[in-house]
N, C-alpha and C positions, 0 to 999 in steps of 0.2 A: 484060756479067756478070749472069749469071742472081741475081737478086732471093729468097732463102728467105723466103716467109712466118713461119714459126717464128721469125724474127730480130725480126720487129714484134712490138708491144704494140696489143690492140683495144681500144678502149674505146665502149662506147654509151650513150647515154642510155635512160632506161626509157619512161615513159610517152609514145606516139606513136611511138615509135621501135621499141625490141625489144619491147614487150609488144601482145599484140593489142588490138583495138578497145575490149575490155571491161576494159581494164588487169590483164591474166592473161597467165601465162606455162604454156600449157597443156601436160600431161606428153610428148605426142610431141614437143616443142620442146626442153623438158629432156633428152629422150633423145640429139637431134639434137647439142646444144651439149656435152653431158658427153660425148659420142665423140667429137669435135673436140679441147676440152679433153685427153681423154688420149691423144690424137694428137700432143700440142705445140702447140697452140695457146692463145697467151698473152691471156686475155681478162679485162676487169672493166668496172664503170659507173659512170656520173657520173649521178647524179640531184638531183632536186631535193628527193625525198621523204626522210625519216630511217629508220634502221636500224630503227626500230619495224615501220614502213611498208613495205621491202623485205623482212625476212627471210621474210617468213611466206608470200612472195610466190615467193621465189628461195631457200628452203632446201634446195630438192632438186638445186641447180646446185651444181656443184663451183669454187664462185668461190675459189680459192687465193688471191690477189693483192688489196691493200687496193681499198676501192672507197671513190669519190667521194659523199657524200652532203649534203644538202641544201643542194643549189646552190654545192659547194665549201667549205661550212663546215668540214665534218670531211672528214679520211681516217681511215679505219674498217677494222680487222680483220674480215672479215665473219663467220669462225667465233666471233669472244668477243664483235663489240659492242663492243671496246674501242677507243676515237678514237687513233690513232696520233701525231694531227696536229689543230690546230685553227686556224682563221682568227680575226680578231677580231670580236666582237660589240658590238651598237649599246649607245651608252651608255644607262645608264637612264633619265637626266634626257631626253636627247634622245628616247626613247620615249614618256614624257610628255607631252613637247613635243607629238609626232606625233598622240598620241590627242587632244590637245585641238585640234589643227587639224583633225583628221577628223571632230571632234563633227557639226559643219552636216547631213554626208551624211546623217545618222540611221541608219547602217549601220556597225558596230563593224567594225576590221581581226579577221582571225585573228593568234593573237600567239604565234609558236614559241620557248618558253625551253629550258634546259637546265641541270642541276644535278648530280644523281646519275641523273635519268632524262630523256627531253623529253617535254614537257609543249604541247598545243597549245589555249590558252583561244580561246573566243568567247564574246558576250555577247548579240547577238541575231541574226537569220538573216529579212532582211527582202523579199527577191526569189528567183527562179527560180536565181539562179548560186549564190547561197551554199547554197540547199538543197539544189542538187544537188551541191556539192563535200560538205557536211553528210554526205548518202547516201553517197558514195563512202567515208567514212570510218568509217560502221558498224561497229563492233568494233574500231575502232582503239584500243590503251590510253592513246593519248596526248591525247584529245580529253577537254575539261573545261569546262562552263559554269561561267561566273563573272557573279555580279552587279555586281562593280567590278574592273577591272583592278589587280592586285596582287601584287609578286612580291618573295617572299623577298629574304634578302641574298647568299643564294648562288646564287641564280637570275640566268643572264646570258640575254639575250635576242637571238635568231639573227635572227628576222625576221617582219616583218609581211606580209599579206597584204589587201587589198581585193578584192572583186568586186562591179561594178554596169554600169552601163550607161558606153561610152566617153563620152558627151557628160557625165555626172556625174563622171567620174574625170579626165578630162582635164585639168579646171582645176587640181586636186594634183598631177599628175603634174608639170605645169610648174612650178608653185610649187615642188615638192621640188628640181626639176633646178636650179631657182634660187637656192634658199635654201641647199642644200646639196650643193653641186656635189664636196666633199673629203670629205664624211660619210657618202655612200649610193650604192650600188648601187641601179640602179633599172629593173625590168623591164614595158612596158606592152605588153600586146598582146592578142589575142582570146583569150576562151576557146575551147580547141579543140572542146571535146564542146558549150559553147552559145556560137555567135558572135557571139549579140546582146549577150553580157557579155564585157568587158575585164575582165583581172585586171590590178592594179599590184601587183607584189614590190617589196619594202622588203628590203636588205640591208646589212650592212654595206659603205665602201667598198672593202675589199679581201676580200670574200667574193664569187667567182664559180668557176665549173670550171676556166675558163684557168689561174688564179691555182695550184689545187690540182693540175691537171694538170702543172704545172711540180715543184712538190712529189713529184707520185709519179715524174716521170720521174729526177728525183734519187735518189729511194728506190731505185729499182727498177733504178740505171742503165742505164736507154735513153735514149737520145737525141730529141727530138722529133721528127726526122725522120724516127724508125722507128717513129713511131706515129701509127695510123689511127682518126681518132672519127668516130661516127655521130650526128646529132642531127636534129632537126624544129624546135626552137623558138628562141626569141630567145637564153634563157640557154644555148644551144649554141656561140653565133657567138666566145667567146671561147677556147673550146676549136678551134672550126675557123681562128681566127688563128694560130695557134702551131702545130699539128700538121701532120704530114710530109703527109698526106693527110686532105682532111675529105668526108665521105659522108652528104648529104642522102636520107632517102626522102621517095617519091613524095607522101605527105599533108604534108610538113611545111611552114612557111610559106613563102610566096614570095620574102619577102626571105633567108631561109636558102636556099632552093635556089638563088637568083641567087649566091654567094660561094660554092657547094660544087664540090668539085674532081669530086665524082660524083654524079649522081642516080640511086637504084635505085626499085623497086619500093617498096609502100606496108607500112605495118607491120601492118595486119590478114592479108598474104600471108604474112607472117615472112621480110619483103624480109632485114635481115641475117645471119638463120642462109644465106638461098639465097647470098649474097654470100661469107660465110667458106667455105662449102661449096666454092666455086666456085674457090676459092684450091689445094684440094687436101687441107684437112684432113678 
């Protein structure tokens, strides 16, 4: 039986996967992807970025399907920025408990919130890892320095991010796993841009790309068996577990490549686009 690629849905991570090594999507790549969408490619993205960060990069791409944002916290209409579905948020009391727990690090977390708009709070930056992340956010309207973490009644807290050396973060990762197994979803892995540092990402237990991919599958009436996903990082593994086919880029973490159905070229080569074009789009 001949499989028609147009019957499938293709979902790609952004950083380290679809975007190049500079976190960009060059105009020639935009034209290639738009040409395939015009020819019937059903394509969307699943990223840890928020809408305010994604839209400036991909605003010229003809993304007609809902996009999965902030590690599965939101399913969003790309044209309007309207959240169609939202996962749960971290309880405010738990966030303050976590901030107190992290205090001995002398390195405050980045805190992501949402009410009428997205905000990204930070309080200090004491290492090259956090400095590099801040530099990558220059011009990002979400970013806001604060002397103290205080949240309005309407603000919902979507996640926290700590960047530090593995030795400093490992005890906190272990403690969170032991103390909050039913409350938090955690990712602990190397900062791909600065391998001497690790990222410890903290989300609500039900916030992950895989859960929101299921929601998108129902929303588009597309079976999971007819979904192909592309990724490079730990937070893509939930999608890899449930999609009909998982594809890792060549620069993906070893543990991601190990479970993928297929490994292709690297992100800076535009390997995701090469793969899609090879299907005949």
